[in-house]
C-alpha positions as CSV (number, residue, x, y, z in Angstrom):
1,M,85.9,-47.2,1.1
2,K,83.6,-46.7,3.8
3,K,82.0,-43.5,2.5
4,I,81.7,-45.0,-1.1
5,F,79.9,-48.0,0.4
6,F,77.4,-46.2,2.1
7,Y,76.9,-44.3,-1.1
8,C,76.1,-47.2,-3.2
9,L,73.7,-48.9,-0.6
10,S,72.0,-45.6,-0.4
11,I,71.3,-45.2,-4.1
12,L,70.2,-48.7,-4.2
13,V,67.7,-47.8,-1.5
14,L,66.4,-45.0,-2.8
15,I,66.2,-46.4,-6.3
16,G,64.3,-49.4,-5.1
17,C,61.9,-47.3,-3.1
18,K,61.0,-45.5,-5.9
19,D,61.0,-48.5,-8.6
20,K,58.9,-50.7,-6.1
21,F,57.7,-50.9,-2.8
22,L,60.3,-52.1,-0.6
23,D,62.8,-53.8,-3.0
24,V,65.5,-51.6,-2.2
25,K,68.4,-53.6,-4.0
26,P,68.3,-55.2,-7.4
27,S,70.1,-58.0,-6.2
28,D,70.8,-60.2,-3.1
29,S,74.6,-60.5,-4.8
30,L,75.4,-56.5,-4.4
31,V,75.3,-56.9,-0.5
32,V,78.6,-56.8,0.5
33,P,79.1,-56.4,4.1
34,T,80.6,-59.6,6.0
35,T,82.4,-58.4,9.2
36,L,81.1,-57.1,12.3
37,K,83.2,-54.1,11.7
38,D,81.2,-53.7,8.3
39,F,78.1,-54.3,10.2
40,Q,78.6,-51.7,13.1
41,A,79.8,-49.1,10.0
42,I,76.3,-49.6,8.5
43,L,74.6,-48.8,11.8
44,D,76.8,-46.1,12.4
45,D,75.5,-44.2,9.1
46,E,73.4,-41.6,10.9
47,I,71.7,-40.4,8.1
48,Y,69.3,-43.2,8.0
49,M,69.4,-44.7,11.3
50,T,69.1,-41.6,13.4
51,G,68.0,-39.1,10.5
52,Y,71.0,-36.8,11.0
53,S,70.5,-34.5,7.7
54,G,66.6,-35.3,7.7
55,Q,66.6,-38.4,6.1
56,G,65.8,-41.0,8.9
57,P,62.6,-42.8,10.5
58,F,61.3,-39.9,12.0
59,T,58.6,-39.0,9.7
60,A,57.3,-35.4,9.4
61,L,53.8,-36.6,8.8
62,L,53.7,-37.0,12.9
63,F,54.1,-33.0,12.6
64,I,52.3,-31.7,9.9
65,G,49.0,-32.3,11.1
66,T,49.2,-31.0,14.4
67,D,48.1,-28.1,16.2
68,E,51.6,-27.1,17.1
69,F,51.9,-24.7,14.4
70,Y,50.1,-22.7,11.6
71,L,51.1,-21.3,8.2
72,A,50.9,-17.8,7.0
73,P,48.9,-18.1,3.2
74,S,51.9,-16.8,1.5
75,T,54.0,-19.9,2.8
76,Y,51.4,-22.5,2.2
77,N,50.7,-21.4,-1.4
78,T,54.2,-21.3,-2.5
79,F,55.5,-24.5,-1.1
80,P,56.5,-26.8,-3.7
81,I,55.3,-30.2,-2.3
82,Q,52.2,-31.1,-2.7
83,Y,51.3,-33.9,-0.1
84,A,52.8,-31.8,2.5
85,K,49.9,-29.2,1.7
86,N,47.5,-31.7,1.5
87,A,48.3,-33.3,4.9
88,Y,48.7,-29.6,6.7
89,V,44.9,-29.3,5.6
90,W,44.1,-33.1,6.3
91,E,43.1,-33.7,2.7
92,N,40.1,-35.8,2.5
93,V,40.2,-37.3,-1.0
94,N,43.7,-38.3,-2.1
95,L,46.7,-37.1,-0.1
96,Y,49.4,-37.6,-2.4
97,S,47.9,-36.5,-5.5
98,G,49.6,-38.8,-8.0
99,Q,53.4,-37.9,-5.9
100,T,55.4,-41.0,-5.8
101,N,58.5,-39.9,-4.2
102,V,57.0,-40.2,-0.5
103,N,59.9,-39.7,2.0
104,D,57.9,-40.3,5.0
105,W,57.2,-43.9,4.0
106,A,60.6,-44.4,1.9
107,Y,63.1,-43.5,4.6
108,P,61.7,-45.3,7.5
109,Y,61.9,-48.7,5.3
110,A,65.5,-47.7,4.5
111,T,66.3,-47.9,7.9
112,V,64.5,-51.2,8.3
113,Y,66.2,-52.5,5.3
114,Y,69.7,-51.7,6.9
115,A,68.6,-53.4,10.1
116,N,67.9,-56.1,8.2
117,V,71.0,-56.5,6.2
118,V,72.9,-56.5,9.3
119,L,70.8,-59.2,11.2
120,D,70.7,-61.4,7.8
121,G,74.7,-61.1,7.8
122,L,75.2,-61.7,11.6
123,A,73.1,-64.9,11.1
124,K,76.1,-66.1,9.2
125,I,78.4,-65.2,11.9
126,T,79.6,-67.5,14.7
127,E,79.3,-65.8,18.0
128,T,82.4,-66.2,20.1
129,A,83.7,-65.5,23.4
130,S,86.3,-63.0,21.8
131,N,83.5,-61.0,19.7
132,A,80.8,-61.6,21.8
133,N,80.4,-57.8,23.3
134,D,80.6,-56.4,19.8
135,Y,78.1,-59.3,18.2
136,N,75.4,-58.6,20.7
137,N,75.7,-54.9,20.8
138,I,75.6,-54.8,17.0
139,K,72.6,-57.3,17.0
140,G,70.9,-55.3,19.6
141,S,71.1,-52.1,17.9
142,A,69.8,-53.3,14.6
143,L,66.5,-54.9,16.5
144,F,66.3,-51.1,18.1
145,Y,66.6,-49.7,14.8
146,R,63.9,-51.9,13.1
147,A,61.7,-51.6,16.3
148,N,61.8,-47.7,16.0
149,A,61.3,-47.5,12.6
150,F,58.6,-49.6,12.6
151,Y,57.0,-47.8,15.6
152,Q,57.1,-44.5,13.4
153,L,55.5,-46.1,10.4
154,A,53.0,-47.4,12.6
155,Q,52.2,-44.0,14.4
156,A,51.7,-42.6,10.5
157,F,50.2,-45.3,8.5
158,A,48.5,-47.9,11.1
159,Q,45.1,-47.5,12.9
160,P,45.3,-46.2,16.2
161,Y,46.1,-49.0,18.8
162,N,42.7,-50.4,20.3
163,P,42.9,-53.4,22.5
164,A,39.5,-54.5,21.3
165,S,40.0,-54.0,17.7
166,A,43.8,-54.5,17.1
167,Q,44.0,-58.3,15.9
168,T,41.9,-56.9,12.9
169,D,42.8,-53.3,12.3
170,L,45.1,-52.7,9.6
171,G,48.8,-52.2,10.7
172,I,51.9,-51.6,8.4
173,P,53.8,-54.2,6.2
174,I,56.3,-56.1,8.4
175,R,59.7,-56.7,6.9
176,L,61.8,-59.1,8.7
177,T,64.4,-59.7,5.8
178,A,66.2,-58.1,3.4
179,S,65.5,-60.3,0.8
180,V,63.8,-58.8,-2.1
181,S,61.3,-61.7,-2.4
182,E,59.9,-61.2,1.1
183,K,56.2,-60.9,0.5
184,N,54.9,-57.4,1.3
185,S,51.5,-57.1,3.0
186,R,49.9,-55.4,5.9
187,A,49.9,-57.1,9.5
188,S,47.3,-56.4,12.0
189,V,47.7,-53.6,14.5
190,A,48.2,-56.4,17.1
191,R,50.8,-58.3,15.0
192,T,52.8,-54.7,14.2
193,Y,53.0,-54.0,17.8
194,D,53.8,-57.5,18.9
195,Q,56.8,-57.4,16.7
196,I,58.0,-54.0,17.9
197,K,57.8,-54.9,21.7
198,G,59.2,-58.6,20.5
199,D,62.5,-56.6,18.7
200,L,62.6,-54.4,21.9
201,E,62.9,-57.3,24.6
202,T,65.3,-59.2,22.6
203,A,67.6,-55.9,22.2
204,L,67.4,-55.0,25.9
205,P,69.7,-57.6,27.3
206,L,72.0,-57.3,24.5
207,L,72.7,-53.4,24.9
208,P,74.6,-51.5,27.3
209,Q,73.4,-49.2,30.2
210,K,74.6,-46.2,28.1
211,P,76.4,-46.1,24.8
212,L,79.5,-44.8,23.9
213,F,78.0,-41.9,21.3
214,N,74.3,-40.9,21.8
215,T,74.1,-41.9,18.4
216,R,73.9,-45.2,19.3
217,P,71.0,-47.4,20.9
218,S,71.4,-48.4,24.6
219,K,69.5,-49.8,27.3
220,A,68.1,-46.5,28.2
221,A,66.8,-45.9,24.5
222,V,65.2,-49.3,24.7
223,Y,63.4,-48.5,28.2
224,A,62.4,-44.8,26.7
225,L,60.9,-46.1,23.5
226,Q,58.7,-48.8,25.4
227,A,57.7,-45.8,28.0
228,R,56.6,-44.1,24.7
229,M,55.1,-46.9,22.9
230,N,53.3,-48.2,26.1
231,L,52.2,-44.5,26.9
232,G,50.6,-44.4,23.4
233,M,48.7,-47.9,23.9
234,E,47.4,-46.7,27.2
235,N,49.1,-49.4,29.0
236,Y,50.1,-47.3,31.8
237,T,51.4,-49.6,34.2
238,Q,54.0,-50.8,31.4
239,A,54.7,-47.2,30.5
240,L,55.2,-46.4,34.1
241,Q,58.0,-49.3,34.7
242,A,60.0,-48.6,31.5
243,A,60.2,-44.9,32.4
244,Q,61.5,-45.8,35.8
245,N,64.1,-48.7,34.5
246,C,65.1,-45.7,32.2
247,L,65.5,-42.7,34.9
248,A,66.8,-45.3,36.8
249,I,70.1,-45.2,34.2
250,Q,69.9,-42.0,33.0
251,S,68.0,-39.4,34.7
252,N,69.9,-35.9,33.5
253,L,68.1,-32.9,32.8
254,L,69.6,-29.5,30.8
255,D,69.8,-26.4,33.3
256,F,68.5,-24.0,30.9
257,N,69.9,-21.3,32.9
258,T,73.0,-22.4,31.8
259,L,72.2,-21.4,28.1
260,T,72.0,-18.2,26.4
261,A,68.5,-17.4,25.7
262,T,68.8,-14.7,23.4
263,A,70.9,-16.9,20.9
264,S,69.5,-17.9,17.6
265,M,70.3,-21.4,18.7
266,P,70.6,-21.6,22.1
267,M,70.7,-25.7,22.9
268,P,74.3,-27.3,23.1
269,T,74.9,-29.7,20.4
270,P,73.3,-33.2,20.6
271,V,76.8,-34.7,21.7
272,Q,77.3,-32.1,24.5
273,N,73.8,-32.5,25.9
274,S,73.4,-35.1,28.6
275,E,69.7,-35.3,28.4
276,I,69.5,-36.9,25.2
277,I,69.2,-40.8,25.4
278,L,69.6,-41.3,21.7
279,S,69.7,-38.7,19.0
280,G,67.0,-38.3,16.4
281,W,66.3,-35.7,13.7
282,M,63.0,-34.9,12.2
283,Q,62.4,-35.7,8.4
284,S,63.5,-32.3,6.9
285,Q,61.9,-32.8,3.4
286,P,59.0,-31.2,3.5
287,L,59.3,-30.0,7.4
288,V,61.8,-27.6,7.8
289,Q,60.2,-25.9,5.1
290,F,57.0,-25.6,6.8
291,V,58.6,-24.8,10.5
292,G,61.8,-23.2,9.9
293,T,63.2,-20.4,11.8
294,S,61.5,-17.9,9.6
295,T,58.3,-19.9,8.6
296,G,56.1,-22.1,10.9
297,I,54.0,-19.8,13.4
298,V,53.6,-21.0,17.0
299,D,50.1,-22.2,17.5
300,S,48.4,-19.2,19.1
301,T,47.0,-21.3,21.8
302,L,50.4,-23.2,22.7
303,Y,52.7,-20.1,23.6
304,P,50.0,-18.0,26.1
305,L,50.7,-21.3,28.3
306,Y,54.1,-20.3,29.5
307,S,54.4,-17.8,32.5
308,D,56.9,-15.5,33.2
309,G,59.9,-17.0,34.7
310,D,59.7,-19.8,32.4
311,L,62.8,-19.6,30.3
312,R,61.2,-21.9,27.6
313,K,59.6,-18.5,26.5
314,T,63.0,-17.2,25.5
315,V,65.1,-20.3,24.7
316,C,62.7,-22.1,22.6
317,F,60.8,-19.2,20.7
318,Q,61.6,-15.9,19.2
319,S,59.1,-13.0,18.1
320,G,58.0,-13.2,14.1
321,S,58.1,-10.6,11.5
322,V,54.3,-10.4,11.6
323,S,53.0,-8.6,15.0
324,N,52.2,-10.6,17.9
325,T,53.4,-14.0,16.6
326,K,55.8,-16.4,17.6
327,L,58.7,-18.7,15.7
328,Y,60.3,-21.6,17.0
329,K,64.0,-22.2,17.7
330,G,66.0,-23.6,20.3
331,Y,65.3,-27.5,19.4
332,F,67.6,-30.2,20.8
333,T,69.4,-30.8,17.1
334,K,71.0,-27.1,17.2
335,S,69.7,-26.5,14.0
336,S,66.6,-25.7,11.9
337,V,65.6,-29.5,11.8
338,P,63.4,-30.6,15.1
339,F,64.4,-33.2,17.7
340,A,62.6,-36.4,17.3
341,G,64.8,-38.7,19.7
342,F,64.4,-39.5,22.9
343,A,65.6,-37.4,26.0
344,T,65.2,-37.4,29.9
345,D,62.4,-34.7,29.6
346,E,60.0,-36.8,27.8
347,V,60.4,-39.8,29.9
348,Y,60.0,-37.7,33.5
349,L,56.5,-36.7,31.7
350,V,55.8,-40.3,30.8
351,K,56.5,-40.9,34.7
352,A,54.2,-38.3,36.0
353,E,51.3,-39.0,33.7
354,C,51.3,-42.4,34.5
355,L,51.5,-41.8,38.3
356,A,48.7,-39.4,37.8
357,R,46.7,-42.0,36.1
358,Q,47.5,-44.4,39.1
359,S,45.9,-42.0,41.6
360,D,49.0,-40.8,42.9
361,A,49.0,-37.2,42.7
362,P,52.2,-36.4,44.7
363,G,54.4,-39.0,42.9
364,A,52.8,-37.3,39.6
365,M,53.9,-33.9,40.7
366,D,57.0,-34.7,42.1
367,A,58.4,-36.1,38.9
368,L,57.0,-32.9,37.1
369,N,58.8,-30.5,39.5
370,T,62.0,-32.4,39.1
371,L,61.7,-31.3,35.5
372,L,60.3,-28.0,35.3
373,K,62.8,-27.0,38.2
374,S,65.3,-27.3,35.0
375,R,63.1,-24.8,32.9
376,W,62.7,-21.8,35.2
377,K,65.0,-19.1,36.0
378,T,66.9,-19.8,39.3
379,G,65.0,-18.5,42.4
380,L,61.6,-18.0,40.3
381,F,60.3,-21.8,40.3
382,V,57.6,-22.5,42.4
383,P,56.8,-26.1,42.8
384,L,53.3,-27.3,41.1
385,T,50.8,-29.1,43.4
386,A,47.7,-30.9,42.7
387,S,44.5,-31.2,45.1
388,S,43.3,-34.7,42.9
389,A,44.6,-37.0,40.7
390,D,42.6,-35.9,37.8
391,N,43.9,-32.3,38.9
392,A,47.6,-33.6,38.8
393,L,46.6,-35.3,35.2
394,V,45.2,-31.9,33.4
395,T,48.6,-30.2,34.7
396,V,50.5,-32.7,33.5
397,L,48.9,-33.2,30.2
398,T,49.5,-29.4,29.8
399,E,53.1,-29.4,30.6
400,R,53.6,-32.5,28.3
401,R,52.4,-30.2,25.2
402,K,54.5,-27.1,26.2
403,E,57.6,-29.3,27.0
404,L,57.8,-31.7,23.8
405,F,56.6,-29.3,21.1
406,N,57.7,-30.1,17.6
407,R,59.1,-34.0,18.8
408,G,56.7,-35.9,16.9
409,T,54.8,-36.9,19.9
410,R,51.7,-35.0,19.8
411,W,50.0,-36.3,16.8
412,T,49.8,-39.8,18.8
413,D,49.0,-37.8,22.1
414,L,46.2,-36.1,20.3
415,K,44.5,-39.5,19.1
416,R,44.8,-41.2,22.5
417,L,43.4,-38.2,24.3
418,N,40.8,-37.9,21.9
419,K,39.1,-40.8,23.3
420,D,38.7,-38.9,26.8
421,S,36.1,-36.4,26.4
422,R,38.0,-34.3,29.1
423,F,40.8,-33.8,26.7
424,A,39.2,-34.3,22.9
425,K,39.3,-31.2,20.4
426,T,38.9,-30.6,17.3
427,L,41.3,-29.3,15.1
428,Y,41.1,-26.5,12.9
429,R,43.3,-24.5,10.0
430,N,42.1,-21.0,8.6
431,L,43.6,-20.7,5.2
432,N,42.9,-18.8,2.0
433,G,39.5,-17.8,3.5
434,K,38.1,-21.4,3.8
435,Q,38.7,-23.5,7.1
436,Y,39.5,-26.9,7.7
437,A,38.4,-29.5,10.7
438,L,39.8,-32.4,12.0
439,A,37.3,-34.1,14.6
440,P,38.5,-36.7,17.4
441,G,38.2,-39.9,15.8
442,D,38.3,-38.9,12.2
443,P,40.0,-41.4,9.9
444,R,42.1,-38.8,8.8
445,Y,44.6,-39.4,12.1
446,T,45.9,-42.2,10.0
447,W,47.5,-41.1,6.7
448,Q,47.1,-42.8,3.6
449,I,49.9,-45.4,2.3
450,P,51.5,-43.9,-0.8
451,D,50.0,-44.6,-4.1
452,N,52.7,-46.1,-6.0
453,V,52.9,-48.3,-3.0
454,I,49.2,-49.5,-3.5
455,G,49.5,-49.9,-7.2
456,F,52.8,-52.0,-6.9
457,N,50.8,-54.3,-4.2
458,P,47.3,-55.4,-5.6
459,G,45.1,-56.5,-2.8
460,M,46.8,-54.3,-0.1
461,P,44.0,-52.0,1.5
462,Q,44.2,-48.2,1.7
463,N,43.2,-46.8,4.4
464,P,40.1,-45.1,4.2
465,R,39.2,-41.1,4.3
């Protein structure tokens, strides 16, 4: 019965996303869950809540345009999904070329819909002493999932966060109920982030310190998302506090010395990896066909950054069929789908960067070295030092790029770091005899909203090119 219910609800989501913007069910009468057990079952659907099988809220557009990989012309030319090809070269006219089935938009809003079904349903149930634990955990989880989906959408489709213009810059549509009658319009960037913050703050006291399974939200997961979000907003004091709060709950690191580096997929399964705070899979369509273990080539400026003795050189990469090229492997998902959830390695890097930006070079290097020791061959790691806070920052940002490759964080990092002349860079693609470029601050860092969404919502502004 549970599987049938999930199937029916999923079909409604997919049909609705094709036919109208976010009207993911044709009638409120078709919503059948009524009990806490029903609502927990909805949230345990890993397909749409955390992306298991690559259909969740972690949009592939946060990876496709980055400087982490490149494609051989033969791979690009035969790829069947046009909007992914356009995104790869930062198409400056129309990203979708008329394509309407855009998973990068539809799947995160399916997550929002599921969360809202639960929150709407909980409002009809009385919280009692006997059901309080379950009630609160379900409510906190739904709020977290909604916040995470909004965050992922904002990184792709909202204008970059700028406190001076956030009140007028265009954000994303904020859906707060499962009702099909709710108006669809774009909130401001400030309103978008206020909603994410509010959902997380409300969720925090309702959730356990650690979850029963790492596919479920927890206080640690809330802090990890707060740390990621505030770092992207350049709120370094808040990001540091969230990172420290997270590590006070969960600070485990996976010792790469315990892995079989030469294996095709050396990582443990997500459920066995104590470094993972919340499991999450990047959308596999169209991503995996771009960065599968035999297609996406590691960017030529990335792999040389790893020193001998750094186990990531063999745990995470393998030789490609083309001479002197490397391919990715070793994702935390133990599959060809990249990991996009939350793990302690990222939190240590947030802590290190924030300390460096607060002129605490020793503290920054201590946090960084704690992480790096688990990545190096036993006996070969020499703790890194920094002569100044600026030197520490450069070192931390280099290690951030090395550690978090293919995690969906690089796109936001590029946008925020491009504001600083020390780290700004123009991205280039060389393909079929033509060079493409993406300069710092280019409006193409904000992806266009799908054409059919604009078409079904007259007056909704499109992101400029």
